[in-house]
C-alpha positions in Angstrom: 25.6 77.0 5.6 27.2 79.2 8.3 26.1 82.5 6.6 24.7 85.5 8.5 21.3 86.6 7.3 21.4 90.2 6.1 18.3 92.2 7.2 19.7 95.7 6.7 22.1 97.2 4.2 24.7 100.0 4.8 26.6 102.6 2.8 26.6 102.2 -1.0 24.6 99.0 -0.7 21.7 100.7 1.0 21.8 103.7 -1.4 21.6 101.4 -4.4 18.8 99.4 -2.8 16.7 102.5 -1.9 17.4 104.3 -5.2 16.8 101.5 -7.7 14.9 98.6 -6.2 12.9 99.5 -3.1 9.2 100.3 -3.5 8.6 104.0 -3.5 5.7 106.4 -2.8 5.6 108.8 -5.7 3.8 111.5 -3.7 6.5 112.9 -1.4 3.8 115.1 0.3 3.2 112.0 2.3 6.6 112.4 4.0 6.5 112.3 7.8 9.0 112.4 10.6 10.8 109.1 11.0 10.6 108.2 7.3 13.8 106.9 5.6 14.4 108.9 2.4 16.9 109.7 -0.3 17.5 113.4 -0.3 18.9 115.3 -3.3 22.1 117.0 -1.9 23.5 118.1 -5.2 20.8 119.3 -7.7 22.9 119.0 -10.8 21.1 118.0 -14.0 23.9 115.8 -15.2 25.5 114.6 -11.9 22.9 114.8 -9.2 23.9 113.4 -5.8 21.5 111.7 -3.3 22.2 110.6 0.2 20.3 108.3 2.6 18.8 109.9 5.7 15.9 110.0 8.2 13.4 112.9 8.4 13.7 114.3 11.9 11.5 117.4 11.4 8.9 118.7 9.0 7.3 122.2 8.7 5.1 122.6 5.7 7.1 121.6 2.7 10.4 122.1 4.5 12.1 119.2 6.2 15.3 118.5 8.2 17.0 115.2 7.3 19.6 113.5 9.4 22.0 111.8 6.9 23.7 108.4 7.7 26.9 110.4 8.2 25.2 112.2 11.1 25.0 115.6 9.3 21.6 117.3 9.5 20.6 119.2 6.3 17.6 121.4 5.4 15.6 120.3 2.3 12.2 120.3 0.6 9.8 117.5 0.1 10.2 117.8 -3.7 13.9 116.9 -3.3 13.1 113.7 -1.5 12.6 110.1 -2.7 10.1 108.6 -0.3 10.7 104.9 0.2 7.9 102.5 1.2 10.4 99.7 1.6 13.4 100.2 3.9 15.0 96.8 4.2 15.7 93.8 2.0 13.1 91.7 4.0 10.3 94.0 2.7 11.6 93.5 -0.9 11.7 89.8 -0.5 8.2 89.7 0.9 6.9 91.7 -2.1 8.8 89.6 -4.7 7.8 86.2 -3.2 4.1 87.2 -3.2 4.2 88.8 -6.7 5.8 85.7 -8.4 3.6 83.2 -6.4 0.4 85.2 -7.4 0.3 83.6 -10.8 -0.1 80.1 -9.3 -3.6 78.7 -9.9 -4.8 77.6 -6.4 -4.6 79.2 -3.0 -2.6 76.2 -1.8 -0.1 76.6 -4.6 0.1 80.4 -3.9 1.0 79.7 -0.3 3.4 76.9 -1.0 5.4 79.0 -3.5 5.3 82.2 -1.6 7.1 80.4 1.2 9.6 78.7 -1.2 10.3 81.9 -3.1 10.8 83.7 0.2 13.3 81.0 1.2 15.5 81.5 -1.8 15.3 85.3 -1.6 16.3 85.4 2.1 19.8 86.6 2.6 20.2 87.2 -1.2 20.6 83.5 -2.1 18.7 84.4 -5.3 19.2 88.0 -6.5 16.4 88.9 -9.0 17.3 91.0 -12.1 17.0 94.7 -11.7 13.8 95.1 -13.6 12.1 92.3 -11.6 13.2 93.8 -8.3 12.1 97.3 -9.2 8.9 96.5 -11.1 7.2 93.5 -9.5 3.8 94.6 -8.0 5.1 98.2 -8.1 3.2 99.3 -11.2 1.3 97.6 -14.0 3.3 99.7 -16.5 6.8 98.5 -15.5 8.2 95.6 -17.6 10.1 92.9 -15.7 12.4 92.3 -18.7 15.8 93.9 -19.1 16.7 93.5 -22.8 15.2 93.0 -26.2 16.1 92.1 -29.7 13.9 93.6 -32.4 13.6 92.3 -36.0 16.2 93.5 -38.5 15.0 96.6 -40.1 12.9 96.3 -43.3 15.0 97.6 -46.1 13.1 100.8 -46.7 12.9 104.3 -45.3 9.6 103.4 -43.6 11.1 100.1 -42.3 14.1 101.9 -40.8 11.8 104.5 -39.1 9.6 101.7 -37.7 12.7 100.0 -36.2 13.8 103.4 -34.8 10.4 103.9 -33.2 10.4 100.4 -31.7 13.9 100.9 -30.3 13.0 104.3 -28.8 9.9 103.0 -27.2 11.7 100.1 -25.6 14.6 102.2 -24.3 12.2 104.8 -22.9 10.9 102.0 -20.6 14.4 101.1 -19.5 15.1 98.2 -21.9 18.3 97.7 -23.8 18.0 96.8 -27.5 19.9 94.6 -30.0 19.6 95.2 -33.8 21.2 93.2 -36.6 21.8 95.6 -39.5 22.4 92.9 -42.1 19.0 93.3 -43.7 19.9 96.8 -45.0 21.3 97.1 -48.5 25.0 98.1 -48.8 26.5 101.5 -49.4 26.0 102.8 -53.0 23.4 100.1 -53.8 20.8 101.3 -56.2 17.5 102.6 -54.7 15.1 102.5 -57.6 12.2 104.4 -56.1 14.2 107.6 -55.7 16.6 107.1 -58.6 19.6 107.2 -56.2 21.9 105.0 -54.1 21.8 103.9 -50.5 23.9 105.4 -47.8 24.4 101.9 -46.4 23.8 99.8 -43.4 26.5 101.4 -41.3 25.1 104.9 -41.9 21.7 103.8 -40.7 23.4 102.2 -37.7 24.7 105.8 -36.9 21.1 106.9 -36.8 20.2 104.3 -34.2 23.3 105.2 -32.2 22.5 108.9 -32.3 19.0 108.4 -31.1 20.3 106.2 -28.3 22.4 109.2 -27.2 19.4 111.4 -27.1 17.6 108.9 -24.8 20.7 108.7 -22.6 20.6 112.5 -22.1 16.9 112.7 -21.6 16.1 109.8 -19.2 17.1 108.7 -15.8 18.2 105.4 -17.2 20.6 105.4 -20.2 19.7 103.7 -23.4 21.8 100.7 -24.3 22.3 99.5 -27.9 24.0 96.5 -29.6 24.5 96.7 -33.3 25.6 93.6 -35.2 26.4 92.7 -38.8 26.8 89.2 -40.5 30.2 88.3 -42.0 28.7 88.1 -45.6 27.5 91.7 -45.8 29.3 94.0 -48.3 29.6 96.8 -45.7 31.4 94.4 -43.3 34.8 96.2 -43.3 33.1 99.6 -42.9 31.2 98.2 -39.9 34.4 96.8 -38.4 36.3 100.1 -38.7 33.5 102.6 -38.1 34.7 103.6 -34.6 38.0 104.7 -36.1 36.1 107.7 -37.5 35.1 110.0 -34.7 31.5 110.6 -34.1 29.8 108.1 -36.5 28.7 105.5 -34.0 29.3 106.5 -30.3 26.4 105.1 -28.4 26.4 101.4 -29.3 28.3 98.3 -28.7 29.4 96.5 -32.0 29.8 92.8 -32.7 30.4 90.9 -35.9 28.4 87.7 -36.4 31.0 85.1 -37.6 30.1 81.8 -39.3 32.0 78.5 -39.2 32.6 78.9 -42.9 34.4 82.2 -42.4 36.6 80.8 -39.6 37.5 77.9 -42.0 38.4 80.4 -44.6 40.6 82.2 -42.1 42.3 79.0 -41.1 43.0 77.9 -44.7 43.7 81.5 -46.0 40.8 81.4 -48.5 38.9 84.1 -50.3 35.6 85.2 -48.9 32.6 86.5 -50.8 30.7 89.6 -49.7 27.2 89.3 -51.1 23.6 90.6 -50.9 20.3 89.6 -52.3 19.3 91.0 -55.7 17.2 94.0 -54.7 15.5 94.0 -58.1 13.8 90.6 -57.3 10.0 91.2 -57.4 9.7 89.4 -54.0 12.6 91.4 -52.3 10.4 94.0 -50.6 8.0 91.4 -49.3 10.3 88.5 -48.4 13.8 89.7 -47.5 14.3 89.9 -43.7 18.1 89.6 -43.3 18.2 85.7 -43.3 20.5 84.9 -46.2 20.2 81.1 -45.8 16.4 81.4 -46.0 16.6 83.6 -49.1 18.9 81.1 -50.8 16.6 78.2 -49.9 13.9 80.0 -51.8 16.1 79.8 -54.9 16.6 83.5 -55.0 19.5 85.2 -56.6 22.4 86.5 -54.4 24.6 89.2 -56.0 28.4 89.1 -55.4 29.7 92.6 -54.4 33.3 91.9 -53.5 35.8 89.1 -52.9 38.2 89.6 -50.0 40.8 87.6 -48.2 39.2 86.1 -45.1 42.5 86.5 -43.1 42.7 90.2 -44.0 39.1 90.8 -42.7 39.9 88.8 -39.6 43.1 90.7 -39.0 41.1 94.0 -39.3 38.6 92.7 -36.6 41.6 91.8 -34.4 43.4 95.1 -34.9 40.3 97.2 -34.1 39.6 95.1 -31.0 43.2 95.5 -29.9 43.0 99.3 -30.5 39.6 100.1 -29.0 38.0 96.9 -27.6 35.5 96.7 -30.4 34.1 95.1 -32.3 33.4 92.0 -30.3 32.8 88.7 -32.1 29.8 86.4 -31.8 30.1 83.0 -33.4 26.5 83.1 -34.6 26.4 79.9 -36.7 27.7 78.0 -33.6 25.2 79.8 -31.5 22.3 78.6 -33.6 23.8 75.1 -33.8 23.8 74.9 -30.0 20.5 76.8 -29.5 17.5 74.8 -28.3 15.3 77.0 -30.6 17.2 76.1 -33.7 14.3 74.4 -35.4 11.7 77.2 -35.0 13.2 80.5 -33.9 16.7 81.4 -35.1 19.0 83.7 -33.0 19.7 86.9 -34.9 21.4 89.2 -32.4 22.3 89.6 -28.8 21.3 92.1 -26.2 23.7 95.0 -25.5 26.0 93.1 -23.1 26.2 90.0 -25.3 25.0 87.4 -22.8 21.6 86.7 -24.3 21.3 85.7 -27.9 17.7 86.2 -29.0 15.3 85.8 -31.9 13.3 88.7 -33.3 11.1 90.0 -30.5 13.0 88.0 -27.9 13.5 89.2 -24.3 15.9 88.8 -21.4 14.3 87.4 -18.2 17.2 87.4 -15.7 18.1 86.6 -12.1 21.3 85.3 -10.4 22.1 82.7 -7.8 24.5 84.3 -5.3 27.2 81.5 -5.0 28.9 83.2 -2.1 26.0 82.0 0.1 26.7 78.3 -0.6 30.0 77.7 1.2 29.8 75.0 3.8 32.6 76.0 6.3 32.3 72.8 8.3 33.0 70.6 5.2 35.1 73.3 3.4 32.9 72.5 0.3 29.9 73.8 -1.6 26.6 73.3 0.1 25.4 71.2 -2.8 22.0 70.3 -1.3 20.9 73.9 -0.6 22.4 75.1 -4.0 20.3 72.4 -5.8 17.2 73.4 -4.0 17.7 77.1 -4.7 18.3 76.5 -8.4 15.1 74.4 -8.7 13.0 77.0 -7.0 14.6 79.8 -9.0 13.6 78.2 -12.3 10.0 78.4 -11.2 10.4 81.9 -10.0 11.6 83.1 -13.4 9.0 81.0 -15.3 6.3 82.8 -13.3 7.8 86.2 -14.3 6.7 85.4 -17.8 3.0 85.4 -16.7 3.4 88.2 -14.2 5.0 90.9 -16.4 2.9 93.4 -18.4 3.6 93.3 -22.2 3.8 96.6 -24.0 4.3 95.0 -27.4 2.0 92.2 -28.6 4.9 90.7 -30.5 6.9 90.3 -27.3 4.0 88.5 -25.6 3.5 86.1 -28.5 7.2 85.3 -28.7 7.9 85.0 -25.0 4.8 83.0 -24.1 5.5 80.8 -27.1 9.0 79.8 -26.0 9.2 80.9 -22.3 12.9 81.8 -22.4 14.5 82.4 -19.0 18.0 83.2 -17.9 19.2 82.0 -14.5 22.8 83.1 -13.9 25.3 83.5 -11.0 27.1 86.1 -9.0 29.6 85.6 -6.2 31.7 83.0 -8.0 35.0 84.7 -7.2 34.1 85.0 -3.5 33.1 81.4 -3.3 36.3 80.3 -4.9 38.4 82.4 -2.5 36.5 80.8 0.4 37.3 77.3 -1.1 41.0 78.5 -1.7 40.8 77.7 -5.4 42.7 80.1 -7.6 40.4 81.4 -10.4 41.9 80.4 -13.7 44.1 77.6 -12.4 43.8 74.0 -13.7 42.1 73.0 -10.4 39.5 75.7 -11.0 38.6 74.4 -14.4 37.7 71.0 -12.9 35.7 72.7 -10.1 33.9 75.1 -12.5 32.9 72.2 -14.8 31.4 70.3 -11.8 29.7 73.4 -10.3 28.0 74.7 -13.5 27.2 71.2 -14.7 25.4 70.5 -11.4 23.5 73.8 -11.7 22.5 73.1 -15.3 21.3 69.6 -14.5 19.2 70.9 -11.6 17.7 73.7 -13.7 16.7 71.4 -16.5 15.2 68.8 -14.2 13.2 71.6 -12.6 11.9 73.0 -16.0 10.9 69.5 -17.0 9.1 69.0 -13.7 7.2 72.3 -14.2 6.3 71.2 -17.7 4.8 68.0 -16.3 2.6 70.2 -14.1 1.8 73.2 -16.3 2.7 72.1 -19.8 5.6 72.6 -22.2 6.4 75.8 -24.1 4.2 76.1 -27.1 6.8 75.2 -29.8 8.3 72.2 -27.9 8.9 69.1 -30.1 10.9 66.6 -28.1 12.9 65.0 -30.8 14.0 68.3 -32.4 14.6 70.0 -29.0 16.9 67.1 -27.9 18.9 67.4 -31.2 20.4 70.9 -30.3 24.1 71.0 -29.7 23.6 72.0 -26.1 21.2 69.1 -25.4 23.5 66.6 -26.9 26.2 67.6 -24.4 23.7 67.6 -21.6 22.4 64.1 -22.4 26.0 62.7 -22.6 26.7 64.0 -19.1 23.3 63.6 -17.5 21.1 61.0 -19.2 18.4 61.5 -16.5 17.7 65.0 -17.9 16.8 63.4 -21.3 14.5 60.9 -19.6 12.7 63.6 -17.6 12.2 65.7 -20.8 10.9 62.7 -22.8 8.4 61.9 -19.9 7.3 65.5 -18.9 8.3 67.8 -21.7 10.2 71.1 -21.2 8.7 74.3 -19.8 11.4 76.7 -21.1 13.3 76.8 -24.4 16.4 78.1 -22.6 17.1 78.2 -18.8 20.6 79.6 -18.2 22.2 83.0 -18.9 25.4 84.4 -17.3 24.5 88.1 -17.3 26.4 91.1 -15.9 25.2 91.8 -12.3 27.0 95.1 -11.7 24.4 97.1 -9.7 22.8 94.1 -7.9 26.2 92.5 -7.2 27.5 95.7 -5.7 24.3 96.1 -3.7 24.6 92.7 -2.0 28.4 93.1 -1.6 29.8 90.2 -3.6 31.8 89.6 -6.8 29.7 90.3 -9.9 28.7 87.7 -12.6 31.3 85.1 -13.2 34.1 87.6 -13.1 37.0 87.7 -10.7 37.2 90.8 -8.5 38.4 93.8 -10.5 40.5 94.8 -7.5 40.7 94.2 -3.8 41.4 97.8 -2.9 39.7 100.9 -4.3 38.9 104.5 -3.5 35.5 105.5 -2.3 34.4 109.1 -2.7 33.0 110.8 0.4 32.6 114.4 1.6 36.2 114.1 3.0 37.6 113.1 -0.4 38.7 109.6 -1.5 39.1 106.9 1.1 41.0 103.7 0.5 38.8 100.7 1.1 39.2 96.9 0.7 36.8 94.2 -0.6 35.4 92.6 2.7 36.8 89.1 2.1 40.3 90.6 1.4 40.0 92.9 4.5 39.1 90.0 6.7 42.2 88.1 5.6 44.4 91.2 6.1 43.0 91.7 9.6 43.8 88.1 10.5 47.3 88.2 8.9 48.7 91.8 9.4 51.6 92.7 7.3 51.3 89.6 5.0 50.5 89.5 1.3 47.2 88.1 0.1 47.5 84.4 -0.9 47.7 83.5 -4.6 44.1 82.4 -4.7 43.1 86.1 -4.2 43.3 86.8 -8.0 42.0 90.0 -9.7 40.8 90.6 -13.3 44.1 92.3 -14.2 46.5 89.8 -12.6 44.7 86.9 -14.4 46.1 86.1 -17.8 43.8 86.8 -20.8 44.0 83.1 -21.8 42.8 82.1 -18.4 39.8 84.5 -18.7 38.9 82.7 -22.0 39.4 79.2 -20.5 37.1 80.0 -17.6 34.5 81.3 -20.1 34.7 78.2 -22.2 34.3 75.8 -19.3 31.2 77.7 -18.1 29.9 78.1 -21.6 29.6 74.3 -21.8 26.7 74.5 -19.3 25.1 77.7 -20.5 22.3 77.3 -23.1 22.3 81.0 -23.9 25.6 82.9 -23.5 27.9 84.8 -21.2 28.7 88.4 -20.5 32.5 88.2 -19.9 35.5 90.5 -20.5 39.0 89.1 -21.1 41.0 91.8 -19.4 44.5 92.2 -21.0 47.6 94.2 -20.0 48.6 97.3 -21.9 51.5 95.5 -23.6 49.2 92.8 -25.0 50.0 92.7 -28.8 47.9 92.4 -31.9 49.2 88.8 -32.4 48.3 88.0 -28.7 44.8 89.3 -29.5 44.5 87.1 -32.6 45.6 84.0 -30.7 43.1 84.8 -28.0 40.1 85.2 -30.4 41.1 82.0 -32.1 41.5 80.2 -28.8 37.9 81.3 -27.9 36.6 79.7 -31.1 38.6 76.5 -30.7 37.4 76.1 -27.1 33.7 76.4 -28.0 32.9 79.9 -26.8 29.9 81.6 -28.5 31.6 85.0 -28.4 34.6 86.9 -27.2 35.3 90.5 -26.0 38.6 91.7 -24.8 39.6 94.9 -23.0 43.3 95.8 -23.2 44.2 98.3 -20.5 44.8 101.7 -22.0 43.6 100.5 -25.5 41.8 103.7 -26.2 45.0 105.6 -25.8 46.1 104.3 -29.2 45.5 106.8 -32.0 43.1 105.2 -34.5 43.9 106.8 -37.9 42.5 106.5 -41.4 44.0 103.8 -43.5 43.7 105.9 -46.6 46.9 108.0 -45.9 50.5 107.0 -45.9 52.4 106.3 -42.7 54.2 109.6 -43.0 51.0 111.5 -43.3 49.7 109.6 -40.2 52.8 110.5 -38.2 52.5 114.1 -39.3 48.9 114.2 -38.2 49.9 113.0 -34.7 52.8 115.5 -34.5 50.8 118.5 -35.5 47.6 117.8 -33.5 46.5 120.9 -31.6 49.6 122.8 -32.5 48.0 125.9 -33.9 44.7 126.5 -32.0 44.4 130.2 -33.1 45.0 129.5 -36.8 41.9 128.9 -38.9 43.0 127.4 -42.2 39.5 127.7 -43.7 39.3 131.4 -43.1 43.1 132.0 -43.6 43.2 134.1 -40.4 46.5 134.3 -38.5 46.7 136.3 -35.2 50.0 138.2 -35.2 50.3 138.1 -31.4 50.3 134.3 -31.4 53.8 132.8 -31.3 53.9 130.0 -33.8 55.4 126.7 -32.8 58.9 125.9 -34.1 59.5 122.4 -35.6 61.3 121.1 -32.5 60.6 121.9 -28.8 62.2 120.3 -25.8 60.8 119.8 -22.3 60.0 117.3 -19.6 57.1 115.0 -18.6 55.8 114.9 -15.1 54.0 111.8 -13.7 51.4 113.0 -11.2 48.7 110.9 -9.5 45.3 112.6 -9.6 41.7 111.7 -8.5 41.2 110.6 -12.1 44.1 108.3 -12.5 47.8 108.8 -13.3 48.4 112.0 -15.4 51.4 112.5 -17.7 51.9 116.2 -18.1 54.4 117.3 -20.7 55.7 120.8 -20.6 57.7 122.0 -23.6 59.8 125.2 -23.5 60.3 128.0 -26.1 63.2 130.4 -25.4 63.6 129.1 -21.9 60.0 129.4 -20.8 57.0 127.0 -20.9 55.0 127.5 -24.0 53.1 124.2 -24.5 51.4 121.7 -22.3 50.1 118.2 -23.2 47.9 116.3 -20.8 47.4 112.5 -21.0 44.8 111.3 -18.5 42.4 108.5 -19.1 41.6 106.7 -22.3 40.9 108.4 -25.7 37.2 108.7 -26.1 36.5 109.2 -22.4 35.2 112.4 -20.8 38.3 112.7 -18.6 40.6 112.5 -21.7 38.5 115.1 -23.6 38.5 117.6 -20.7 42.3 117.1 -20.1 43.0 117.7 -23.8 40.9 120.8 -23.8 42.8 122.1 -20.7 46.1 121.5 -22.3 45.1 123.3 -25.5 43.8 126.3 -23.6 46.9 126.5 -21.4 49.2 126.3 -24.5 47.2 129.0 -26.2 47.5 131.3 -23.1 51.3 130.7 -22.8 52.0 131.4 -26.5 49.7 134.4 -27.0 51.2 137.8 -26.5 53.7 139.0 -24.0 51.9 140.1 -20.8 54.2 139.5 -17.8 55.0 136.2 -16.0 52.2 134.1 -17.6 53.5 130.9 -16.0 53.2 132.4 -12.5 49.7 133.7 -13.4 48.6 130.3 -14.8 49.8 128.6 -11.6 47.9 131.1 -9.5 44.6 130.5 -11.2 44.9 126.7 -11.5 46.4 125.8 -8.1 44.0 124.5 -5.5 41.0 124.1 -7.9 39.0 121.3 -6.2 36.8 118.6 -7.7 34.7 115.8 -6.2 37.7 114.3 -4.4 41.4 114.6 -3.7 44.4 112.3 -3.5 47.6 112.4 -1.5 48.5 114.3 1.6 50.3 117.5 2.5 52.5 119.0 -0.2 51.6 116.0 -2.4 47.9 116.4 -2.2 46.3 116.8 -5.6 42.8 118.3 -5.8 42.1 117.9 -9.5 43.7 117.7 -13.0 44.0 121.5 -13.0 45.8 121.4 -9.7 48.1 118.8 -11.1 49.0 121.1 -14.0 49.9 123.9 -11.5 52.1 121.5 -9.5 53.8 120.3 -12.7 54.5 123.9 -13.7 56.0 124.6 -10.3 58.1 121.5 -10.4 59.2 122.4 -14.0 60.4 125.9 -12.8 62.4 124.3 -10.0 63.8 121.7 -12.3 64.9 124.4 -14.8 66.5 126.4 -12.1 68.4 123.5 -10.6 69.5 121.8 -13.8 72.8 122.8 -15.3 71.6 121.5 -18.6 67.8 121.9 -19.0 67.6 119.3 -21.7 68.9 116.3 -19.9 66.6 113.3 -19.3 63.9 114.5 -17.0 60.6 113.3 -15.5 59.1 114.0 -12.1 56.7 111.8 -10.1 55.1 114.3 -7.8 53.3 111.9 -5.5 56.3 109.6 -5.0 58.8 109.9 -2.2 61.7 109.4 -4.5 61.3 110.9 -8.0 61.6 108.2 -10.7 62.4 108.9 -14.3 59.6 107.9 -16.7 60.7 109.3 -20.1 63.5 111.2 -21.6 63.4 114.8 -22.5 61.2 114.9 -25.6 59.2 117.0 -28.0 55.6 116.6 -29.2 53.9 113.4 -28.3 55.7 112.9 -25.1 52.7 112.3 -23.0 51.5 109.5 -25.2 54.8 107.8 -25.2 55.0 108.2 -21.4 51.7 106.5 -20.8 52.7 103.6 -23.0 56.1 103.1 -21.5 55.1 103.1 -17.8 53.2 100.5 -15.8 50.3 102.3 -14.1 47.0 101.5 -12.5 44.1 101.1 -14.8 42.7 104.5 -15.7 39.0 105.3 -15.0 36.4 107.4 -16.7 33.7 109.7 -15.3 30.5 108.1 -14.1 27.4 109.7 -15.8 25.4 109.2 -12.6 27.6 110.4 -9.7 30.3 112.2 -11.7 33.2 110.5 -10.0 36.1 108.9 -11.9 35.0 105.4 -11.1 33.8 103.7 -14.3 35.5 100.3 -14.9 35.1 97.7 -17.7 33.9 94.4 -16.4 31.4 91.7 -17.6 31.4 93.3 -21.0 29.9 96.5 -19.5 30.9 99.8 -17.9 30.0 100.1 -14.2 30.7 102.6 -11.4 32.5 101.3 -8.3 31.4 104.5 -6.4 27.6 104.7 -6.9 26.8 101.3 -8.5 25.7 102.8 -11.9 25.8 100.3 -14.7 25.2 100.7 -18.5 23.8 97.2 -18.7 21.3 96.8 -15.8 
């Protein structure tokens, strides 16, 4: 294959490996000179920092550690993570032995230890994070990433049971999906307490709040997906819930959309929102959220409301355009395509959306690293080695089912009854660059269909072969299994798969899942999941600040072609059109029996109508779901629809104007200078370590009196802290008359440093606070130089030549500036390392600095 075998990792890759996946000795008192360790260099409860090093001296509990940078630091054994495994080879040995250990004979154990070791070598197969961390590490660690639990029983006790199950799973590192459709709608009668229900959305808020507590308390954040079916009376409340600050903040949201609803949208029909009759004597015992099953029993369904399907659809689109949520899962199609359609319906997905699951279903994930299967001599895929790796990988994942401990009996019964596995890929973008195929092009669609069709065929033949040896999954019925939508497509393309299943059976109900691979992909140094690279150049935080780095495959080309632009087949997520994102997803979906974690990245000027067309394109092309992320989408103010447009505009204009006035207490401080109706000023565009900042300074009586900061996306930590800084600065400038307050403010803000800096010399910006100081200084110069202080004005501090961004303006300038200018995608704070490095990719937020991911 012409690939170099990787025996040792470096930099961030090594840190991720040692921190998350390498086997550890929990007793750090065993530390000795020469040990490779992770040492806690910043003991911060929220943003701790660890570095890789070697112990060079130990005296009692005190140690000296030489970091990879060469720096020697003093530490204590309690601040060390002691690694038993130091290299990928040791991990591969452990995983190969662990998965082969469930084979039934010594000969089989030896055979499959060798075969598993072959596919693990050089990261040809990259196991899911839970498998890598947990296999033969502890009998308590699950090897499954994600879970779907049954829809809550519609009672206080049932909701608390679901809450307890969710909490238990999250505390063990698993993400959870919950469909809320079983819960009665808002204001529905609750007979037992002679009252009315607070509704399904309100209880979703409880699950979200609890997830937030787990995020704060554990080393691994909880991850939650909440879903609602399109017939539920609370549907519109669910779609718009994130427009109300604070209701649901720790969950991803998706609407389960039926074929009937999409038909009603297309034909502009009315749509009924319904719920079972809660007074039915069998309601408490038989209702589980499955409306079709309830109707099949001849039970009454109560009509709550009739709506226009297109209006509901437009609300979904508008909310997705504004804030990237909710996503849409075409759940009826999902079940029509599902191989478990006849015995175990899909009710929800995991938090990242790639794995639709029945109640008590689990994710069992690993990824083939496609970047390792380029044949340089033939300038083609190494099809033979890829086929071998896929076949062995199916057995590897099947053995996980028997190797993992089960903490819930329901999970064991379900998983051992259907043996669901999810083999996916990473490194697709890198492989396509090597092949000089532009991701998203017509040529790429042909290639992707061939590549993923080949892998699906090999995976299914392997599962059938294992079934012939070990037996089929418990609920396998050949005729019904082969009637699924997915299998009909498979048999049309590869009749030999049908023959193999008829002869041998099928070991696994599903075989393929395209999951996010943020942490593991970053660790092995390739593109993640099926996504294109997010960018080819990025900033890496270090002790010396932010350093510009390039993706290796891009750096290699630049080194070989100095001064030239990258070829057009070097495409990134943001340069690819949103339609091409969806078309790639649809081509790959054809060969995925589960689903795909994929984000269609859209530019900031992507319209609501564009979004509508994109969602409908996804449905027409056969996707099972769709999620978009419009750059800067969370900068849009999401306002209540209950007020008039004038009231909304007034709300935006008066936001944060009077921070010292409490209307509730009717207290007005006489030293506070109230803001007049109109102020004028200028907006300064300054690059900061947290992305581009638009700093608006408005003047009162010829001196600055108001500062607005626009950095990051609304809802992000960066945005919140920047807004707070602007409010406090405005309060200081307008309160009392105590000398030159602008000069005093500059003195105290200038030079404040954070985790990194950007720029050089006079243009070096240490932090957002430092940027405010520089904007105030520039504003003073501008006011002094300008004959008319209210001409068009905007300064770009980091540019060699100042460029105007906006005209002189009053309140709301910063927001207008950010929407009118083309800037690099803004980033959010990483909850693990604290740097501004969180990006949206694969339907998930992940950190390009430390490898943190919310999904794995």
